[in-house]
N, CA, C and O atoms as a MOPAC input file, in Angstrom:
PM7 MOZYME 1SCF
protein

 N    -39.33300 1    12.98700 1    35.77300 1
 C    -38.08500 1    13.43900 1    36.31900 1
 C    -37.09600 1    12.28000 1    36.42900 1
 O    -35.89400 1    12.44700 1    36.22300 1
 N    -37.62800 1    11.10100 1    36.75700 1
 C    -36.76600 1     9.93000 1    36.89000 1
 C    -36.14800 1     9.55600 1    35.54100 1
 O    -34.99700 1     9.12500 1    35.47100 1
 N    -36.93500 1     9.72800 1    34.46500 1
 C    -36.42400 1     9.44400 1    33.13100 1
 C    -35.26900 1    10.38200 1    32.79100 1
 O    -34.28700 1     9.97700 1    32.17100 1
 N    -35.40300 1    11.64400 1    33.20700 1
 C    -34.34500 1    12.61800 1    32.96100 1
 C    -33.05300 1    12.20900 1    33.65900 1
 O    -31.97100 1    12.29600 1    33.07900 1
 N    -33.17400 1    11.75700 1    34.91900 1
 C    -32.00000 1    11.32000 1    35.67800 1
 C    -31.35100 1    10.10400 1    35.03100 1
 O    -30.12600 1    10.00800 1    34.96000 1
 N    -32.17700 1     9.17700 1    34.56000 1
 C    -31.66000 1     7.98400 1    33.89800 1
 C    -30.92700 1     8.36500 1    32.61500 1
 O    -29.85800 1     7.83100 1    32.32000 1
 N    -31.50200 1     9.28000 1    31.86300 1
 C    -30.87000 1     9.74700 1    30.62800 1
 C    -29.55100 1    10.44100 1    30.92600 1
 O    -28.55900 1    10.22800 1    30.22900 1
 N    -29.54300 1    11.27100 1    31.96300 1
 C    -28.31700 1    11.97300 1    32.34800 1
 C    -27.23700 1    10.96500 1    32.75800 1
 O    -26.07200 1    11.11200 1    32.39100 1
 N    -27.63200 1     9.94900 1    33.51500 1
 C    -26.67200 1     8.92200 1    33.94600 1
 C    -26.11300 1     8.16600 1    32.73600 1
 O    -24.91700 1     7.88300 1    32.67400 1
 N    -26.98000 1     7.84300 1    31.78400 1
 C    -26.53200 1     7.13200 1    30.58400 1
 C    -25.57600 1     7.99800 1    29.76900 1
 O    -24.59200 1     7.50000 1    29.22300 1
 N    -25.86600 1     9.28100 1    29.69100 1
 C    -24.98900 1    10.19600 1    28.96400 1
 C    -23.63800 1    10.32100 1    29.65400 1
 O    -22.60100 1    10.40500 1    28.99700 1
 N    -23.65800 1    10.33200 1    30.99100 1
 C    -22.40100 1    10.39900 1    31.74900 1
 C    -21.56700 1     9.14300 1    31.50100 1
 O    -20.35700 1     9.22200 1    31.29300 1
 N    -22.22800 1     7.98400 1    31.52500 1
 C    -21.52000 1     6.72800 1    31.26100 1
 C    -20.94200 1     6.70600 1    29.84400 1
 O    -19.81700 1     6.25900 1    29.62200 1
 N    -21.72700 1     7.19100 1    28.91000 1
 C    -21.25900 1     7.26000 1    27.52400 1
 C    -20.05700 1     8.18300 1    27.41900 1
 O    -19.07600 1     7.85700 1    26.75000 1
 N    -20.12900 1     9.33300 1    28.07800 1
 C    -19.02800 1    10.28800 1    28.06800 1
 C    -17.76600 1     9.66800 1    28.67700 1
 O    -16.67200 1     9.83100 1    28.13700 1
 N    -17.91700 1     8.96900 1    29.78500 1
 C    -16.77000 1     8.32600 1    30.43600 1
 C    -16.16300 1     7.25800 1    29.52400 1
 O    -14.94200 1     7.15100 1    29.40500 1
 N    -17.01600 1     6.48400 1    28.89300 1
 C    -16.53400 1     5.43900 1    27.98000 1
 C    -15.78600 1     6.02800 1    26.79200 1
 O    -14.73400 1     5.52700 1    26.39300 1
 N    -16.34200 1     7.09500 1    26.23600 1
 C    -15.68600 1     7.74600 1    25.09800 1
 C    -14.34300 1     8.34000 1    25.49000 1
 O    -13.36900 1     8.24500 1    24.74300 1
 N    -14.29700 1     8.95600 1    26.66800 1
 C    -13.02700 1     9.53000 1    27.14400 1
 C    -11.98200 1     8.43600 1    27.36200 1
 O    -10.80900 1     8.61300 1    27.03400 1
 N    -12.41700 1     7.31200 1    27.91300 1
 C    -11.50400 1     6.19300 1    28.13900 1
 C    -10.95100 1     5.67600 1    26.81300 1
 O     -9.74900 1     5.44200 1    26.68400 1
 N    -11.82800 1     5.50100 1    25.83400 1
 C    -11.40100 1     5.02800 1    24.51600 1
 C    -10.45100 1     6.02800 1    23.86100 1
 O     -9.44900 1     5.63900 1    23.26200 1
 N    -10.76500 1     7.30000 1    23.97700 1
 C     -9.92400 1     8.33900 1    23.39400 1
 C     -8.54000 1     8.33400 1    24.03500 1
 O     -7.53200 1     8.46600 1    23.34200 1
 N     -8.49100 1     8.18300 1    25.34900 1
 C     -7.20100 1     8.12900 1    26.04100 1
 C     -6.39500 1     6.90600 1    25.61400 1
 O     -5.17600 1     6.99100 1    25.46100 1
 N     -7.06500 1     5.76800 1    25.42000 1
 C     -6.36300 1     4.57400 1    24.94000 1
 C     -5.81300 1     4.81600 1    23.53300 1
 O     -4.69200 1     4.41500 1    23.21800 1
 N     -6.60100 1     5.46400 1    22.70300 1
 C     -6.15200 1     5.78700 1    21.34900 1
 C     -4.92800 1     6.69700 1    21.39500 1
 O     -3.96500 1     6.49100 1    20.65600 1
 N     -4.97100 1     7.69800 1    22.26200 1
 C     -3.84600 1     8.62200 1    22.38400 1
 C     -2.59100 1     7.89500 1    22.85800 1
 O     -1.48900 1     8.18200 1    22.38900 1
 N     -2.75700 1     6.95200 1    23.79100 1
 C     -1.61400 1     6.17100 1    24.26400 1
 C     -1.00700 1     5.34900 1    23.12800 1
 O      0.21300 1     5.30900 1    22.96900 1
 N     -1.85000 1     4.70200 1    22.34800 1
 C     -1.36700 1     3.89800 1    21.21200 1
 C     -0.68600 1     4.79600 1    20.19200 1
 O      0.36000 1     4.44400 1    19.64800 1
 N     -1.27100 1     5.93900 1    19.93700 1
 C     -0.69600 1     6.87600 1    18.97100 1
 C      0.69000 1     7.32600 1    19.41400 1
 O      1.60900 1     7.41300 1    18.60000 1
 N      0.84000 1     7.61000 1    20.70200 1
 C      2.14600 1     8.03500 1    21.22100 1
 C      3.17600 1     6.92400 1    21.08600 1
 O      4.33700 1     7.18300 1    20.76600 1
 N      2.75200 1     5.68300 1    21.32900 1
 C      3.67000 1     4.54400 1    21.18800 1
 C      4.11600 1     4.40600 1    19.73300 1
 O      5.29800 1     4.19900 1    19.45500 1
 N      3.17200 1     4.51900 1    18.81800 1
 C      3.48600 1     4.37800 1    17.39400 1
 C      4.37100 1     5.51600 1    16.92200 1
 O      5.36000 1     5.28400 1    16.22800 1
 N      4.03200 1     6.73200 1    17.28700 1
 C      4.81200 1     7.88200 1    16.83700 1
 C      6.20700 1     7.88200 1    17.44200 1
 O      7.14500 1     8.39100 1    16.82800 1
 N      6.35900 1     7.32000 1    18.63500 1
 C      7.66200 1     7.28100 1    19.28600 1
 C      8.53100 1     6.12700 1    18.82500 1
 O      9.70000 1     6.04800 1    19.20200 1
 N      7.98400 1     5.23000 1    18.01400 1
 C      8.72400 1     4.06200 1    17.55600 1
 C      9.63400 1     4.43400 1    16.38700 1
 O      9.16700 1     4.94200 1    15.36700 1
 N     10.93200 1     4.18000 1    16.53900 1
 C     11.89400 1     4.52300 1    15.49000 1
 C     11.62100 1     3.76200 1    14.20100 1
 O     11.78200 1     4.31100 1    13.11000 1
 N     11.20900 1     2.50000 1    14.31700 1
 C     10.93900 1     1.70500 1    13.12300 1
 C      9.78500 1     2.29500 1    12.31700 1
 O      9.83600 1     2.33100 1    11.08800 1
 N      8.77300 1     2.74500 1    12.99400 1
 C      7.62900 1     3.36100 1    12.31100 1
 C      8.07200 1     4.65100 1    11.62300 1
 O      7.66100 1     4.92400 1    10.49500 1
 N      8.90000 1     5.43700 1    12.29000 1
 C      9.40000 1     6.68100 1    11.70500 1
 C     10.21400 1     6.39900 1    10.44600 1
 O     10.03900 1     7.05700 1     9.42100 1
 N     11.10000 1     5.41800 1    10.53500 1
 C     11.92400 1     5.06400 1     9.37000 1
 C     11.04300 1     4.56700 1     8.23500 1
 O     11.24200 1     4.94500 1     7.08100 1
 N     10.07500 1     3.72500 1     8.55500 1
 C      9.18200 1     3.18400 1     7.53300 1
 C      8.40300 1     4.28900 1     6.82600 1
 O      8.25200 1     4.25700 1     5.60500 1
 N      7.91100 1     5.25900 1     7.58000 1
 C      7.14700 1     6.34100 1     6.95100 1
 C      8.04300 1     7.23300 1     6.09400 1
 O      7.57800 1     7.82700 1     5.12100 1
 N      9.32500 1     7.33000 1     6.45100 1
 C     10.24800 1     8.12200 1     5.63200 1
 C     10.67400 1     7.37200 1     4.38000 1
 O     10.87300 1     7.98100 1     3.32900 1
 N     10.81400 1     6.05500 1     4.48200 1
 C     11.29000 1     5.25400 1     3.35800 1
 C     10.17400 1     4.95800 1     2.35400 1
 O     10.44600 1     4.81400 1     1.16200 1
 N      8.95600 1     4.86900 1     2.80500 1
 C      7.84600 1     4.46400 1     1.94500 1
 C      7.75000 1     5.27400 1     0.65000 1
 O      7.61300 1     4.67000 1    -0.41400 1
 N      7.81300 1     6.60100 1     0.68100 1
 C      7.73200 1     7.34100 1    -0.58700 1
 C      8.91700 1     7.02700 1    -1.51600 1
 O      8.76400 1     7.00800 1    -2.73700 1
 N     10.08900 1     6.78300 1    -0.93000 1
 C     11.25800 1     6.46100 1    -1.74700 1
 C     11.06800 1     5.10700 1    -2.41700 1
 O     11.37200 1     4.94400 1    -3.59900 1
 N     10.56500 1     4.14100 1    -1.66200 1
 C     10.32300 1     2.80600 1    -2.21400 1
 C      9.25800 1     2.87500 1    -3.30600 1
 O      9.38100 1     2.23000 1    -4.34600 1
 N      8.22100 1     3.65600 1    -3.06000 1
 C      7.14600 1     3.80200 1    -4.05600 1
 C      7.69800 1     4.40300 1    -5.35300 1
 O      7.34800 1     3.95700 1    -6.44600 1
 N      8.55800 1     5.41000 1    -5.22600 1
 C      9.17000 1     6.03300 1    -6.40000 1
 C     10.06500 1     5.03000 1    -7.13200 1
 O     10.00600 1     4.92000 1    -8.35700 1
 N     10.89600 1     4.29600 1    -6.37500 1
 C     11.80500 1     3.31600 1    -6.98700 1
 C     11.01400 1     2.22900 1    -7.70500 1
 O     11.40300 1     1.79900 1    -8.79100 1
 N      9.91400 1     1.78300 1    -7.11500 1
 C      9.08300 1     0.76800 1    -7.76800 1
 C      8.48600 1     1.31300 1    -9.05400 1
 O      8.40900 1     0.60300 1   -10.05700 1
 N      8.06500 1     2.56500 1    -9.02900 1
 C      7.52500 1     3.18500 1   -10.24200 1
 C      8.56400 1     3.25800 1   -11.34700 1
 O      8.26000 1     2.99300 1   -12.51000 1
 N      9.78900 1     3.61600 1   -10.98500 1
 C     10.87500 1     3.67000 1   -11.97700 1
 C     11.14100 1     2.28000 1   -12.52600 1
 O     11.29300 1     2.10500 1   -13.73600 1
 N     11.19900 1     1.28500 1   -11.64000 1
 C     11.44800 1    -0.09100 1   -12.07600 1
 C     10.32600 1    -0.57200 1   -13.00400 1
 O     10.60500 1    -1.13400 1   -14.06300 1
 N      9.07700 1    -0.36100 1   -12.62700 1
 C      7.94300 1    -0.78300 1   -13.46400 1
 C      7.99600 1    -0.11100 1   -14.82900 1
 O      7.74800 1    -0.75100 1   -15.85100 1
 N      8.31900 1     1.18000 1   -14.84600 1
 C      8.40700 1     1.90300 1   -16.11500 1
 C      9.51900 1     1.32400 1   -16.98100 1
 O      9.34100 1     1.15100 1   -18.18600 1
 N     10.66900 1     1.02200 1   -16.37100 1
 C     11.78200 1     0.46400 1   -17.15300 1
 C     11.41900 1    -0.90200 1   -17.72400 1
 O     11.81300 1    -1.23600 1   -18.84200 1
 N     10.65900 1    -1.70000 1   -16.94900 1
 C     10.23300 1    -3.00500 1   -17.44200 1
 C      9.26300 1    -2.86100 1   -18.61500 1
 O      9.31600 1    -3.63600 1   -19.56900 1
 N      8.38600 1    -1.87600 1   -18.54100 1
 C      7.46500 1    -1.62300 1   -19.65100 1
 C      8.22900 1    -1.19800 1   -20.90400 1
 O      7.89900 1    -1.62000 1   -22.01300 1
 N      9.24900 1    -0.36300 1   -20.72200 1
 C     10.05300 1     0.08900 1   -21.86100 1
 C     10.80500 1    -1.08500 1   -22.48500 1
 O     10.84900 1    -1.21300 1   -23.70800 1
 N     11.39600 1    -1.94100 1   -21.65200 1
 C     12.10300 1    -3.11600 1   -22.16700 1
 C     11.16500 1    -4.00700 1   -22.96400 1
 O     11.51600 1    -4.48400 1   -24.04300 1
 N      9.97600 1    -4.22700 1   -22.43000 1
 C      9.00900 1    -5.07600 1   -23.13200 1
 C      8.58000 1    -4.42600 1   -24.43600 1
 O      8.41600 1    -5.10400 1   -25.45000 1
 N      8.40000 1    -3.13100 1   -24.41100 1
 C      8.02400 1    -2.41000 1   -25.63100 1
 C      9.11100 1    -2.57600 1   -26.69600 1
 O      8.80700 1    -2.83600 1   -27.86000 1
 N     10.36300 1    -2.42600 1   -26.29900 1
 C     11.46800 1    -2.61000 1   -27.25100 1
 C     11.51200 1    -4.05000 1   -27.75100 1
 O     11.79000 1    -4.30200 1   -28.92400 1
 N     11.23500 1    -4.99100 1   -26.85100 1
 C     11.21600 1    -6.40000 1   -27.23700 1
 C     10.13200 1    -6.64700 1   -28.29000 1
 O     10.36800 1    -7.34200 1   -29.27800 1
 N      8.95200 1    -6.08100 1   -28.07400 1
 C      7.85300 1    -6.27900 1   -29.01700 1
 C      8.14100 1    -5.63900 1   -30.37300 1
 O      7.66100 1    -6.11500 1   -31.40100 1
 N      8.92000 1    -4.56700 1   -30.37500 1
 C      9.26900 1    -3.93600 1   -31.64300 1
 C     10.12600 1    -4.85500 1   -32.50600 1
 O     10.21400 1    -4.67000 1   -33.72000 1
 N     10.75900 1    -5.84900 1   -31.87500 1
 C     11.55300 1    -6.82800 1   -32.62100 1
 C     10.69400 1    -7.76700 1   -33.45100 1
 O     11.18800 1    -8.39400 1   -34.38900 1
 N      9.42000 1    -7.87100 1   -33.11900 1
 C      8.49800 1    -8.69800 1   -33.90300 1
 C      7.94100 1    -7.85000 1   -35.04400 1
 O      7.48400 1    -6.72500 1   -34.84300 1
 N      7.99200 1    -8.41500 1   -36.23200 1
 C      7.45900 1    -7.70100 1   -37.39200 1
 C      6.58700 1    -8.64800 1   -38.19300 1
 O      6.82500 1    -9.85600 1   -38.22000 1
 N      5.58800 1    -8.10100 1   -38.83500 1
 C      4.67100 1    -8.92900 1   -39.60800 1
 C      5.34800 1    -9.57500 1   -40.81100 1
 O      4.99100 1   -10.68400 1   -41.20900 1
 N      6.31300 1    -8.89100 1   -41.38300 1
 C      6.93600 1    -9.39700 1   -42.60300 1
 C      8.09500 1   -10.36400 1   -42.32800 1
 O      8.68000 1   -10.90500 1   -43.26600 1
 N      8.43200 1   -10.58600 1   -41.05000 1
 C      9.52300 1   -11.50400 1   -40.71000 1
 C      9.03600 1   -12.55800 1   -39.72900 1
 O      8.23300 1   -12.28900 1   -38.83600 1
 N      9.54800 1   -13.76500 1   -39.92600 1
 C      9.22500 1   -14.83600 1   -38.99800 1
 C     10.06400 1   -14.63100 1   -37.73300 1
 O     11.27000 1   -14.39900 1   -37.82400 1
 N      9.43000 1   -14.71600 1   -36.54400 1
 C     10.19500 1   -14.48900 1   -35.30900 1
 C     11.21700 1   -15.60800 1   -35.07300 1
 O     10.99900 1   -16.75900 1   -35.45000 1
 N     12.31100 1   -15.24700 1   -34.45400 1
 C     13.33900 1   -16.21700 1   -34.11000 1
 C     12.85000 1   -17.09000 1   -32.96300 1
 O     11.98800 1   -16.68700 1   -32.18400 1
 N     13.40700 1   -18.28100 1   -32.87200 1
 C     13.03000 1   -19.19000 1   -31.78500 1
 C     13.33900 1   -18.56500 1   -30.42800 1
 O     12.57600 1   -18.74000 1   -29.47800 1
 N     14.45500 1   -17.83600 1   -30.32900 1
 C     14.80600 1   -17.19500 1   -29.05500 1
 C     13.77700 1   -16.12800 1   -28.67600 1
 O     13.46300 1   -15.96200 1   -27.49700 1
 N     13.25200 1   -15.40500 1   -29.67100 1
 C     12.22300 1   -14.40400 1   -29.39800 1
 C     10.94400 1   -15.08600 1   -28.89500 1
 O     10.29700 1   -14.60400 1   -27.96500 1
 N     10.59900 1   -16.18900 1   -29.50900 1
 C      9.39300 1   -16.91700 1   -29.09800 1
 C      9.55000 1   -17.43300 1   -27.67300 1
 O      8.61500 1   -17.35300 1   -26.87500 1
 N     10.72800 1   -17.96200 1   -27.35100 1
 C     10.97200 1   -18.45900 1   -25.99800 1
 C     10.89500 1   -17.32500 1   -24.97100 1
 O     10.32800 1   -17.49400 1   -23.89100 1
 N     11.47200 1   -16.16600 1   -25.31700 1
 C     11.40300 1   -15.01000 1   -24.40900 1
 C      9.96300 1   -14.58400 1   -24.18500 1
 O      9.56300 1   -14.27400 1   -23.06300 1
 N      9.18400 1   -14.57100 1   -25.26600 1
 C      7.78100 1   -14.17100 1   -25.15800 1
 C      7.00900 1   -15.16300 1   -24.28600 1
 O      6.20700 1   -14.75400 1   -23.44700 1
 N      7.24700 1   -16.45600 1   -24.47900 1
 C      6.57200 1   -17.46300 1   -23.64700 1
 C      6.93400 1   -17.28400 1   -22.18000 1
 O      6.07800 1   -17.38500 1   -21.30200 1
 N      8.21900 1   -17.01500 1   -21.92200 1
 C      8.68100 1   -16.80700 1   -20.54400 1
 C      7.99800 1   -15.58500 1   -19.94900 1
 O      7.57000 1   -15.60900 1   -18.79500 1
 N      7.89600 1   -14.51800 1   -20.73400 1
 C      7.25300 1   -13.30000 1   -20.23800 1
 C      5.77500 1   -13.53600 1   -19.95300 1
 O      5.25700 1   -13.08200 1   -18.93300 1
 N      5.11400 1   -14.22900 1   -20.83100 1
 C      3.66900 1   -14.47900 1   -20.66500 1
 C      3.39800 1   -15.35400 1   -19.44700 1
 O      2.41100 1   -15.14100 1   -18.74200 1
 N      4.26900 1   -16.34300 1   -19.18900 1
 C      4.04000 1   -17.24800 1   -18.06500 1
 C      4.37000 1   -16.60800 1   -16.72200 1
 O      3.98700 1   -17.14700 1   -15.68400 1
 N      5.07200 1   -15.46900 1   -16.71100 1
 C      5.41300 1   -14.78700 1   -15.47900 1
 C      4.30700 1   -13.80600 1   -15.11600 1
 O      4.05700 1   -12.84900 1   -15.84900 1
 N      3.64600 1   -14.04000 1   -13.98800 1
 C      2.51800 1   -13.18200 1   -13.59400 1
 C      2.94600 1   -11.75900 1   -13.33200 1
 O      2.16700 1   -10.83100 1   -13.55000 1
 N      4.16300 1   -11.56500 1   -12.87300 1
 C      4.61400 1   -10.21700 1   -12.50600 1
 C      5.08900 1    -9.47400 1   -13.72500 1
 O      5.50800 1    -8.32100 1   -13.62100 1

C-alpha cells in the first residue's frame, strides 16, 4: 500500500511539473504571437522566399545565356574568359 501512495505522489508531482511547463510554454507562445515584429516576419517570409526564387531563376537564365556564347568551333573572347573566371570564383 505504501508503494501505491509513493507512486501516486510521484504521478502528482509529475502532473504538476508538466502543467507548470505547459503554462510557461503558453505564456511564451502568447508573447511571440502578440509581437508585431514576429507577425510581420511571418507575413514577409513567403514573399522573400518567392523573390529569392525569382532572383535565383533569373541568375540561372543569365548564366545559361552566357554559356551559349561559348562554342566549340570558336575561340572564346578574353572578356568571356574573364567573366567565366569571375563566375567560378564567386561561391554564390
